[in-house]
Biopython code that builds the backbone (N, CA, C, O; Angstrom):
import numpy as np
from Bio.PDB.StructureBuilder import StructureBuilder

atoms = [
    (1, "MET", "N", (73.620, 53.036, 129.654)),
    (1, "MET", "CA", (74.187, 51.893, 129.073)),
    (1, "MET", "C", (75.007, 51.112, 130.066)),
    (1, "MET", "O", (75.434, 51.673, 131.076)),
    (2, "TYR", "N", (75.241, 49.856, 129.824)),
    (2, "TYR", "CA", (75.886, 48.905, 130.696)),
    (2, "TYR", "C", (76.979, 48.176, 129.983)),
    (2, "TYR", "O", (76.831, 47.757, 128.835)),
    (3, "CYS", "N", (78.089, 48.028, 130.680)),
    (3, "CYS", "CA", (79.187, 47.341, 130.176)),
    (3, "CYS", "C", (79.729, 46.285, 131.140)),
    (3, "CYS", "O", (79.691, 46.382, 132.367)),
    (4, "ILE", "N", (80.240, 45.261, 130.441)),
    (4, "ILE", "CA", (80.972, 44.177, 131.195)),
    (4, "ILE", "C", (82.283, 44.013, 130.569)),
    (4, "ILE", "O", (82.383, 44.005, 129.342)),
    (5, "LEU", "N", (83.261, 43.885, 131.316)),
    (5, "LEU", "CA", (84.716, 43.456, 130.811)),
    (5, "LEU", "C", (85.032, 42.087, 131.452)),
    (5, "LEU", "O", (85.327, 41.977, 132.642)),
    (6, "VAL", "N", (84.960, 41.152, 130.675)),
    (6, "VAL", "CA", (85.212, 39.705, 131.165)),
    (6, "VAL", "C", (86.676, 39.391, 130.841)),
    (6, "VAL", "O", (87.169, 39.604, 129.734)),
    (7, "LYS", "N", (87.308, 38.892, 131.836)),
    (7, "LYS", "CA", (88.681, 38.399, 131.729)),
    (7, "LYS", "C", (88.651, 36.847, 131.711)),
    (7, "LYS", "O", (88.178, 36.216, 132.656)),
    (8, "ASN", "N", (89.150, 36.274, 130.647)),
    (8, "ASN", "CA", (89.162, 34.824, 130.566)),
    (8, "ASN", "C", (90.619, 34.416, 130.399)),
    (8, "ASN", "O", (91.298, 34.888, 129.488)),
    (9, "VAL", "N", (91.103, 33.536, 131.281)),
    (9, "VAL", "CA", (92.477, 32.943, 131.180)),
    (9, "VAL", "C", (92.162, 31.517, 130.688)),
    (9, "VAL", "O", (91.376, 30.793, 131.300)),
    (10, "VAL", "N", (92.804, 31.131, 129.553)),
    (10, "VAL", "CA", (92.552, 29.808, 129.048)),
    (10, "VAL", "C", (93.794, 28.868, 129.260)),
    (10, "VAL", "O", (94.900, 29.365, 129.473)),
    (11, "LYS", "N", (93.622, 27.606, 129.206)),
    (11, "LYS", "CA", (94.642, 26.649, 129.359)),
    (11, "LYS", "C", (95.700, 26.859, 128.257)),
    (11, "LYS", "O", (95.384, 27.333, 127.165)),
    (12, "GLU", "N", (96.987, 26.492, 128.569)),
    (12, "GLU", "CA", (98.000, 26.516, 127.601)),
    (12, "GLU", "C", (97.592, 25.681, 126.357)),
    (12, "GLU", "O", (97.098, 24.560, 126.474)),
    (13, "GLY", "N", (97.815, 26.264, 125.195)),
    (13, "GLY", "CA", (97.447, 25.541, 123.929)),
    (13, "GLY", "C", (95.958, 25.624, 123.560)),
    (13, "GLY", "O", (95.556, 24.995, 122.581)),
    (14, "ALA", "N", (95.144, 26.351, 124.275)),
    (14, "ALA", "CA", (93.718, 26.455, 124.005)),
    (14, "ALA", "C", (93.290, 27.662, 123.256)),
    (14, "ALA", "O", (92.095, 27.882, 123.056)),
    (15, "ARG", "N", (94.262, 28.480, 122.821)),
    (15, "ARG", "CA", (93.941, 29.734, 122.195)),
    (15, "ARG", "C", (93.012, 29.584, 121.017)),
    (15, "ARG", "O", (91.940, 30.188, 120.972)),
    (16, "ASP", "N", (93.428, 28.774, 120.064)),
    (16, "ASP", "CA", (92.643, 28.571, 118.819)),
    (16, "ASP", "C", (91.211, 28.037, 119.120)),
    (16, "ASP", "O", (90.237, 28.527, 118.548)),
    (17, "ALA", "N", (91.104, 27.106, 119.953)),
    (17, "ALA", "CA", (89.816, 26.549, 120.305)),
    (17, "ALA", "C", (88.920, 27.584, 120.987)),
    (17, "ALA", "O", (87.720, 27.664, 120.722)),
    (18, "TYR", "N", (89.533, 28.370, 121.868)),
    (18, "TYR", "CA", (88.781, 29.480, 122.524)),
    (18, "TYR", "C", (88.260, 30.506, 121.431)),
    (18, "TYR", "O", (87.093, 30.897, 121.437)),
    (19, "LEU", "N", (89.104, 30.879, 120.581)),
    (19, "LEU", "CA", (88.717, 31.893, 119.541)),
    (19, "LEU", "C", (87.742, 31.350, 118.632)),
    (19, "LEU", "O", (86.849, 32.081, 118.203)),
    (20, "ALA", "N", (87.826, 30.099, 118.286)),
    (20, "ALA", "CA", (86.842, 29.420, 117.320)),
    (20, "ALA", "C", (85.482, 29.514, 117.976)),
    (20, "ALA", "O", (84.509, 29.657, 117.236)),
    (21, "ALA", "N", (85.314, 29.450, 119.242)),
    (21, "ALA", "CA", (84.040, 29.457, 119.982)),
    (21, "ALA", "C", (83.622, 30.928, 120.193)),
    (21, "ALA", "O", (82.473, 31.313, 119.976)),
    (22, "MET", "N", (84.606, 31.718, 120.623)),
    (22, "MET", "CA", (84.222, 33.125, 121.020)),
    (22, "MET", "C", (83.973, 34.082, 119.932)),
    (22, "MET", "O", (83.068, 34.908, 120.051)),
    (23, "LEU", "N", (84.737, 34.027, 118.841)),
    (23, "LEU", "CA", (84.551, 35.064, 117.760)),
    (23, "LEU", "C", (83.190, 34.908, 117.026)),
    (23, "LEU", "O", (82.615, 35.934, 116.664)),
    (24, "PRO", "N", (82.644, 33.707, 116.787)),
    (24, "PRO", "CA", (81.333, 33.676, 116.271)),
    (24, "PRO", "C", (80.258, 34.218, 117.195)),
    (24, "PRO", "O", (79.310, 34.868, 116.754)),
    (25, "ASN", "N", (80.422, 33.935, 118.518)),
    (25, "ASN", "CA", (79.546, 34.469, 119.500)),
    (25, "ASN", "C", (79.449, 36.002, 119.495)),
    (25, "ASN", "O", (78.379, 36.610, 119.482)),
    (26, "ALA", "N", (80.696, 36.584, 119.505)),
    (26, "ALA", "CA", (80.837, 38.053, 119.513)),
    (26, "ALA", "C", (80.165, 38.672, 118.207)),
    (26, "ALA", "O", (79.437, 39.662, 118.282)),
    (27, "LYS", "N", (80.437, 38.065, 117.072)),
    (27, "LYS", "CA", (79.978, 38.587, 115.814)),
    (27, "LYS", "C", (78.434, 38.492, 115.818)),
    (27, "LYS", "O", (77.773, 39.468, 115.462)),
    (28, "ALA", "N", (77.860, 37.378, 116.198)),
    (28, "ALA", "CA", (76.468, 37.174, 116.226)),
    (28, "ALA", "C", (75.761, 38.077, 117.180)),
    (28, "ALA", "O", (74.654, 38.535, 116.897)),
    (29, "SER", "N", (76.390, 38.356, 118.345)),
    (29, "SER", "CA", (75.773, 39.236, 119.340)),
    (29, "SER", "C", (75.583, 40.627, 118.765)),
    (29, "SER", "O", (74.519, 41.206, 118.986)),
    (30, "VAL", "N", (76.504, 41.191, 118.066)),
    (30, "VAL", "CA", (76.386, 42.543, 117.502)),
    (30, "VAL", "C", (75.441, 42.498, 116.297)),
    (30, "VAL", "O", (74.632, 43.406, 116.100)),
    (31, "ALA", "N", (75.549, 41.459, 115.515)),
    (31, "ALA", "CA", (74.646, 41.364, 114.304)),
    (31, "ALA", "C", (73.222, 41.135, 114.622)),
    (31, "ALA", "O", (72.351, 41.712, 113.971)),
    (32, "ASN", "N", (72.927, 40.298, 115.618)),
    (32, "ASN", "CA", (71.557, 39.784, 115.896)),
    (32, "ASN", "C", (70.859, 40.348, 117.091)),
    (32, "ASN", "O", (69.661, 40.141, 117.281)),
    (33, "GLU", "N", (71.598, 41.057, 117.895)),
    (33, "GLU", "CA", (71.066, 41.564, 119.149)),
    (33, "GLU", "C", (71.014, 43.133, 119.117)),
    (33, "GLU", "O", (72.060, 43.754, 119.302)),
    (34, "PRO", "N", (69.878, 43.771, 118.899)),
    (34, "PRO", "CA", (69.838, 45.222, 118.720)),
    (34, "PRO", "C", (70.343, 45.927, 120.041)),
    (34, "PRO", "O", (70.822, 47.060, 119.991)),
    (35, "ASP", "N", (70.224, 45.246, 121.189)),
    (35, "ASP", "CA", (70.707, 45.875, 122.434)),
    (35, "ASP", "C", (72.077, 45.555, 122.839)),
    (35, "ASP", "O", (72.494, 45.931, 123.935)),
    (36, "CYS", "N", (72.839, 44.855, 121.989)),
    (36, "CYS", "CA", (74.254, 44.588, 122.189)),
    (36, "CYS", "C", (74.935, 45.625, 121.211)),
    (36, "CYS", "O", (74.863, 45.478, 119.990)),
    (37, "LEU", "N", (75.527, 46.567, 121.741)),
    (37, "LEU", "CA", (76.089, 47.652, 121.036)),
    (37, "LEU", "C", (77.590, 47.377, 120.645)),
    (37, "LEU", "O", (78.033, 47.806, 119.579)),
    (38, "THR", "N", (78.309, 46.707, 121.460)),
    (38, "THR", "CA", (79.675, 46.373, 121.234)),
    (38, "THR", "C", (80.051, 45.031, 121.869)),
    (38, "THR", "O", (79.663, 44.723, 122.995)),
    (39, "PHE", "N", (80.786, 44.278, 121.140)),
    (39, "PHE", "CA", (81.324, 42.975, 121.700)),
    (39, "PHE", "C", (82.686, 42.787, 121.018)),
    (39, "PHE", "O", (82.791, 42.223, 119.929)),
    (40, "ASP", "N", (83.706, 43.277, 121.696)),
    (40, "ASP", "CA", (85.109, 43.177, 121.243)),
    (40, "ASP", "C", (85.816, 42.046, 121.990)),
    (40, "ASP", "O", (85.657, 41.866, 123.197)),
    (41, "VAL", "N", (86.617, 41.282, 121.205)),
    (41, "VAL", "CA", (87.419, 40.230, 121.821)),
    (41, "VAL", "C", (88.932, 40.714, 121.699)),
    (41, "VAL", "O", (89.462, 40.991, 120.623)),
    (42, "LEU", "N", (89.550, 40.780, 122.924)),
    (42, "LEU", "CA", (90.935, 41.306, 122.970)),
    (42, "LEU", "C", (91.869, 40.205, 123.533)),
    (42, "LEU", "O", (91.483, 39.409, 124.389)),
    (43, "GLU", "N", (93.048, 40.199, 123.039)),
    (43, "GLU", "CA", (94.045, 39.268, 123.553)),
    (43, "GLU", "C", (95.124, 40.113, 124.173)),
    (43, "GLU", "O", (95.653, 41.031, 123.545)),
    (44, "ALA", "N", (95.459, 39.792, 125.447)),
    (44, "ALA", "CA", (96.448, 40.583, 126.213)),
    (44, "ALA", "C", (97.776, 40.260, 125.648)),
    (44, "ALA", "O", (98.084, 39.093, 125.409)),
    (45, "GLN", "N", (98.602, 41.289, 125.419)),
    (45, "GLN", "CA", (99.940, 41.166, 124.915)),
    (45, "GLN", "C", (100.919, 40.655, 126.029)),
    (45, "GLN", "O", (101.826, 39.870, 125.754)),
    (46, "GLU", "N", (100.714, 41.104, 127.223)),
    (46, "GLU", "CA", (101.707, 40.813, 128.236)),
    (46, "GLU", "C", (101.154, 39.782, 129.269)),
    (46, "GLU", "O", (101.785, 39.574, 130.305)),
    (47, "GLU", "N", (100.034, 39.163, 129.013)),
    (47, "GLU", "CA", (99.474, 38.138, 129.881)),
    (47, "GLU", "C", (99.194, 36.843, 129.032)),
    (47, "GLU", "O", (98.173, 36.767, 128.348)),
    (48, "PRO", "N", (100.037, 35.915, 129.082)),
    (48, "PRO", "CA", (99.861, 34.757, 128.157)),
    (48, "PRO", "C", (98.461, 34.030, 128.445)),
    (48, "PRO", "O", (98.014, 33.837, 129.576)),
    (49, "ASN", "N", (97.874, 33.678, 127.310)),
    (49, "ASN", "CA", (96.601, 32.923, 127.405)),
    (49, "ASN", "C", (95.419, 33.709, 128.068)),
    (49, "ASN", "O", (94.502, 33.127, 128.648)),
    (50, "THR", "N", (95.494, 34.971, 127.952)),
    (50, "THR", "CA", (94.481, 35.838, 128.613)),
    (50, "THR", "C", (93.776, 36.647, 127.533)),
    (50, "THR", "O", (94.359, 37.259, 126.638)),
    (51, "PHE", "N", (92.442, 36.581, 127.716)),
    (51, "PHE", "CA", (91.576, 37.362, 126.761)),
    (51, "PHE", "C", (90.613, 38.207, 127.549)),
    (51, "PHE", "O", (90.309, 37.888, 128.699)),
    (52, "TYR", "N", (90.133, 39.262, 126.969)),
    (52, "TYR", "CA", (89.207, 40.183, 127.507)),
    (52, "TYR", "C", (88.034, 40.347, 126.581)),
    (52, "TYR", "O", (88.249, 40.502, 125.379)),
    (53, "LEU", "N", (86.827, 40.324, 127.047)),
    (53, "LEU", "CA", (85.649, 40.568, 126.272)),
    (53, "LEU", "C", (85.080, 41.902, 126.713)),
    (53, "LEU", "O", (84.712, 42.073, 127.875)),
    (54, "TYR", "N", (85.009, 42.820, 125.814)),
    (54, "TYR", "CA", (84.480, 44.181, 126.122)),
    (54, "TYR", "C", (83.133, 44.239, 125.470)),
    (54, "TYR", "O", (83.033, 44.243, 124.243)),
    (55, "GLU", "N", (82.061, 44.286, 126.292)),
    (55, "GLU", "CA", (80.734, 44.172, 125.861)),
    (55, "GLU", "C", (79.893, 45.344, 126.375)),
    (55, "GLU", "O", (79.895, 45.654, 127.567)),
    (56, "ILE", "N", (79.177, 45.987, 125.449)),
    (56, "ILE", "CA", (78.280, 47.115, 125.892)),
    (56, "ILE", "C", (76.888, 46.745, 125.466)),
    (56, "ILE", "O", (76.675, 46.315, 124.332)),
    (57, "TYR", "N", (75.935, 46.906, 126.361)),
    (57, "TYR", "CA", (74.514, 46.629, 126.172)),
    (57, "TYR", "C", (73.729, 47.930, 126.641)),
    (57, "TYR", "O", (74.180, 48.784, 127.404)),
    (58, "THR", "N", (72.496, 47.926, 126.057)),
    (58, "THR", "CA", (71.675, 49.078, 126.392)),
    (58, "THR", "C", (71.294, 49.063, 127.866)),
    (58, "THR", "O", (70.986, 50.110, 128.437)),
    (59, "SER", "N", (71.313, 47.870, 128.498)),
    (59, "SER", "CA", (70.897, 47.766, 129.940)),
    (59, "SER", "C", (71.384, 46.428, 130.466)),
    (59, "SER", "O", (71.832, 45.590, 129.683)),
    (60, "PRO", "N", (71.311, 46.213, 131.720)),
    (60, "PRO", "CA", (71.613, 44.935, 132.416)),
    (60, "PRO", "C", (70.634, 43.801, 131.840)),
    (60, "PRO", "O", (71.006, 42.639, 131.672)),
    (61, "ALA", "N", (69.360, 44.258, 131.562)),
    (61, "ALA", "CA", (68.403, 43.278, 131.115)),
    (61, "ALA", "C", (68.787, 42.816, 129.718)),
    (61, "ALA", "O", (68.539, 41.656, 129.388)),
    (62, "ALA", "N", (69.392, 43.675, 128.865)),
    (62, "ALA", "CA", (69.857, 43.294, 127.518)),
    (62, "ALA", "C", (70.983, 42.201, 127.670)),
    (62, "ALA", "O", (71.061, 41.280, 126.857)),
    (63, "LEU", "N", (71.842, 42.324, 128.717)),
    (63, "LEU", "CA", (72.814, 41.296, 128.880)),
    (63, "LEU", "C", (72.127, 39.959, 129.272)),
    (63, "LEU", "O", (72.532, 38.900, 128.792)),
    (64, "GLU", "N", (71.140, 40.005, 130.100)),
    (64, "GLU", "CA", (70.448, 38.751, 130.484)),
    (64, "GLU", "C", (69.730, 38.186, 129.205)),
    (64, "GLU", "O", (69.666, 36.963, 129.086)),
    (65, "THR", "N", (69.223, 38.947, 128.306)),
    (65, "THR", "CA", (68.675, 38.470, 127.095)),
    (65, "THR", "C", (69.789, 37.791, 126.208)),
    (65, "THR", "O", (69.559, 36.764, 125.569)),
    (66, "HIS", "N", (70.927, 38.385, 126.211)),
    (66, "HIS", "CA", (72.077, 37.893, 125.442)),
    (66, "HIS", "C", (72.401, 36.493, 125.938)),
    (66, "HIS", "O", (72.754, 35.630, 125.135)),
    (67, "LYS", "N", (72.289, 36.241, 127.247)),
    (67, "LYS", "CA", (72.652, 34.961, 127.831)),
    (67, "LYS", "C", (71.656, 33.866, 127.498)),
    (67, "LYS", "O", (71.878, 32.705, 127.840)),
    (68, "LYS", "N", (70.564, 34.218, 126.837)),
    (68, "LYS", "CA", (69.550, 33.245, 126.434)),
    (68, "LYS", "C", (69.603, 32.956, 124.930)),
    (68, "LYS", "O", (68.808, 32.161, 124.430)),
    (69, "THR", "N", (70.511, 33.578, 124.220)),
    (69, "THR", "CA", (70.516, 33.456, 122.759)),
    (69, "THR", "C", (71.230, 32.148, 122.328)),
    (69, "THR", "O", (72.067, 31.589, 123.037)),
    (70, "GLU", "N", (70.845, 31.718, 121.144)),
    (70, "GLU", "CA", (71.429, 30.464, 120.695)),
    (70, "GLU", "C", (73.011, 30.518, 120.538)),
    (70, "GLU", "O", (73.733, 29.573, 120.857)),
    (71, "HIS", "N", (73.453, 31.658, 120.041)),
    (71, "HIS", "CA", (74.953, 31.756, 119.880)),
    (71, "HIS", "C", (75.622, 31.767, 121.138)),
    (71, "HIS", "O", (76.704, 31.183, 121.202)),
    (72, "TYR", "N", (75.141, 32.359, 122.198)),
    (72, "TYR", "CA", (75.748, 32.394, 123.503)),
    (72, "TYR", "C", (75.736, 30.997, 124.075)),
    (72, "TYR", "O", (76.774, 30.494, 124.503)),
    (73, "LEU", "N", (74.551, 30.344, 124.090)),
    (73, "LEU", "CA", (74.430, 29.029, 124.615)),
    (73, "LEU", "C", (75.217, 27.991, 123.900)),
    (73, "LEU", "O", (75.664, 27.020, 124.511)),
    (74, "ALA", "N", (75.399, 28.163, 122.630)),
    (74, "ALA", "CA", (76.286, 27.216, 121.768)),
    (74, "ALA", "C", (77.737, 27.419, 122.248)),
    (74, "ALA", "O", (78.492, 26.448, 122.283)),
    (75, "SER", "N", (78.148, 28.627, 122.613)),
    (75, "SER", "CA", (79.589, 28.852, 122.912)),
    (75, "SER", "C", (80.030, 28.275, 124.303)),
    (75, "SER", "O", (81.185, 27.917, 124.531)),
    (76, "ARG", "N", (79.028, 28.218, 125.190)),
    (76, "ARG", "CA", (79.404, 27.886, 126.594)),
    (76, "ARG", "C", (79.988, 26.523, 126.755)),
    (76, "ARG", "O", (81.001, 26.423, 127.447)),
    (77, "PRO", "N", (79.459, 25.432, 126.184)),
    (77, "PRO", "CA", (80.085, 24.110, 126.295)),
    (77, "PRO", "C", (81.422, 24.027, 125.610)),
    (77, "PRO", "O", (82.291, 23.254, 126.012)),
    (78, "LEU", "N", (81.598, 24.877, 124.504)),
    (78, "LEU", "CA", (82.856, 24.856, 123.820)),
    (78, "LEU", "C", (84.030, 25.414, 124.562)),
    (78, "LEU", "O", (85.168, 24.993, 124.359)),
    (79, "ILE", "N", (83.746, 26.392, 125.451)),
    (79, "ILE", "CA", (84.881, 27.048, 126.242)),
    (79, "ILE", "C", (84.954, 26.500, 127.634)),
    (79, "ILE", "O", (85.968, 26.707, 128.301)),
    (80, "ALA", "N", (83.947, 25.813, 128.120)),
    (80, "ALA", "CA", (83.947, 25.422, 129.617)),
    (80, "ALA", "C", (85.212, 24.737, 130.011)),
    (80, "ALA", "O", (85.770, 25.059, 131.060)),
    (81, "ASP", "N", (85.691, 23.823, 129.243)),
    (81, "ASP", "CA", (86.880, 23.001, 129.639)),
    (81, "ASP", "C", (88.183, 23.753, 129.265)),
    (81, "ASP", "O", (89.271, 23.278, 129.591)),
    (82, "LEU", "N", (88.092, 24.881, 128.608)),
    (82, "LEU", "CA", (89.230, 25.604, 128.255)),
    (82, "LEU", "C", (89.694, 26.647, 129.268)),
    (82, "LEU", "O", (90.857, 27.052, 129.282)),
    (83, "LEU", "N", (88.747, 27.075, 130.126)),
    (83, "LEU", "CA", (88.949, 28.180, 131.025)),
    (83, "LEU", "C", (89.714, 27.750, 132.349)),
    (83, "LEU", "O", (89.443, 26.723, 132.972)),
    (84, "VAL", "N", (90.656, 28.616, 132.689)),
    (84, "VAL", "CA", (91.424, 28.378, 133.929)),
    (84, "VAL", "C", (90.866, 29.405, 134.980)),
    (84, "VAL", "O", (90.805, 29.111, 136.173)),
    (85, "GLU", "N", (90.478, 30.573, 134.509)),
    (85, "GLU", "CA", (90.078, 31.665, 135.369)),
    (85, "GLU", "C", (89.117, 32.590, 134.639)),
    (85, "GLU", "O", (89.305, 32.879, 133.457)),
    (86, "THR", "N", (88.086, 33.056, 135.341)),
    (86, "THR", "CA", (87.198, 34.042, 134.716)),
    (86, "THR", "C", (86.846, 35.052, 135.769)),
    (86, "THR", "O", (86.557, 34.700, 136.913)),
    (87, "SER", "N", (86.871, 36.352, 135.373)),
    (87, "SER", "CA", (86.401, 37.420, 136.277)),
    (87, "SER", "C", (85.624, 38.425, 135.421)),
    (87, "SER", "O", (85.818, 38.527, 134.209)),
    (88, "VAL", "N", (84.743, 39.157, 136.094)),
    (88, "VAL", "CA", (83.906, 40.127, 135.401)),
    (88, "VAL", "C", (83.934, 41.415, 136.116)),
    (88, "VAL", "O", (83.748, 41.455, 137.332)),
    (89, "LEU", "N", (84.166, 42.509, 135.383)),
    (89, "LEU", "CA", (84.062, 43.828, 135.920)),
    (89, "LEU", "C", (82.724, 44.465, 135.293)),
    (89, "LEU", "O", (82.591, 44.481, 134.069)),
    (90, "ARG", "N", (81.807, 44.952, 136.081)),
    (90, "ARG", "CA", (80.569, 45.545, 135.600)),
    (90, "ARG", "C", (80.654, 47.077, 135.766)),
    (90, "ARG", "O", (81.083, 47.573, 136.808)),
    (91, "ALA", "N", (80.260, 47.776, 134.777)),
    (91, "ALA", "CA", (80.392, 49.253, 134.770)),
    (91, "ALA", "C", (79.177, 49.909, 134.055)),
    (91, "ALA", "O", (78.543, 49.327, 133.176)),
    (92, "ASP", "N", (78.904, 51.147, 134.490)),
    (92, "ASP", "CA", (78.006, 51.963, 133.750)),
    (92, "ASP", "C", (78.792, 52.744, 132.627)),
    (92, "ASP", "O", (79.894, 53.224, 132.890)),
    (93, "VAL", "N", (78.269, 52.863, 131.466)),
    (93, "VAL", "CA", (78.945, 53.557, 130.366)),
    (93, "VAL", "C", (78.576, 55.008, 130.551)),
    (93, "VAL", "O", (77.399, 55.369, 130.566)),
    (94, "ILE", "N", (79.604, 55.849, 130.694)),
    (94, "ILE", "CA", (79.388, 57.288, 130.820)),
    (94, "ILE", "C", (79.309, 57.873, 129.432)),
    (94, "ILE", "O", (78.446, 58.715, 129.185)),
    (95, "GLU", "N", (80.149, 57.480, 128.532)),
    (95, "GLU", "CA", (80.065, 58.002, 127.131)),
    (95, "GLU", "C", (80.729, 56.988, 126.178)),
    (95, "GLU", "O", (81.775, 56.403, 126.459)),
    (96, "MET", "N", (80.053, 56.826, 125.043)),
    (96, "MET", "CA", (80.640, 55.999, 123.978)),
    (96, "MET", "C", (81.056, 56.957, 122.882)),
    (96, "MET", "O", (80.290, 57.853, 122.529)),
    (97, "ASN", "N", (82.260, 56.790, 122.331)),
    (97, "ASN", "CA", (82.682, 57.600, 121.285)),
    (97, "ASN", "C", (82.516, 56.915, 119.988)),
    (97, "ASN", "O", (82.857, 55.736, 119.892)),
    (98, "ALA", "N", (82.029, 57.544, 118.999)),
    (98, "ALA", "CA", (81.749, 56.958, 117.672)),
    (98, "ALA", "C", (83.000, 56.330, 117.083)),
    (98, "ALA", "O", (84.124, 56.805, 117.245)),
    (99, "SER", "N", (82.726, 55.211, 116.377)),
    (99, "SER", "CA", (83.909, 54.558, 115.683)),
    (99, "SER", "C", (84.148, 55.297, 114.322)),
    (99, "SER", "O", (83.265, 56.014, 113.851)),
    (100, "ARG", "N", (85.297, 55.121, 113.726)),
    (100, "ARG", "CA", (85.535, 55.740, 112.453)),
    (100, "ARG", "C", (85.300, 54.816, 111.327)),
    (100, "ARG", "O", (85.462, 55.200, 110.169)),
]
sb = StructureBuilder()
sb.init_structure("model")
sb.init_model(0)
sb.init_chain("A")
sb.init_seg("    ")
for serial, (resi, resn, name, xyz) in enumerate(atoms, 1):
    if name == "N":
        sb.init_residue(resn, " ", resi, " ")
    sb.init_atom(name, np.array(xyz, "f"), 0.0, 1.0, " ", f" {name:<3s}", serial, name[0])
structure = sb.get_structure()
C-alpha cells in the first residue's frame, strides 16, 4: 500500500473556503474510489492555517487514478488561490490497523 501525507498551509482567513473544497473531495475519494482506502483531513492545533491530508491508496497507480477523478479535478481550482505552501511526504504502508 502507498501513503501520502500532504501539508497545505492556507492564507489567513481561507480556512472555511479550503475545507468547503477539500472535505467533499476526501469524502468522494473514499466513497467512489475502491483503491482509496483512507483520506483524512487534519487541522494542525499548533500551526495556524495548516492542514494535513492523510491518504492511503492500494498503489502509486491508484493515486494517479485519483488525480483524474471529477471530484479531485473540481477541487483543484477552488484551492489554488488559497494555498501558501504545499509539501508531500510519500511512504509505503507497513501496516494498517482496523478502525473501530
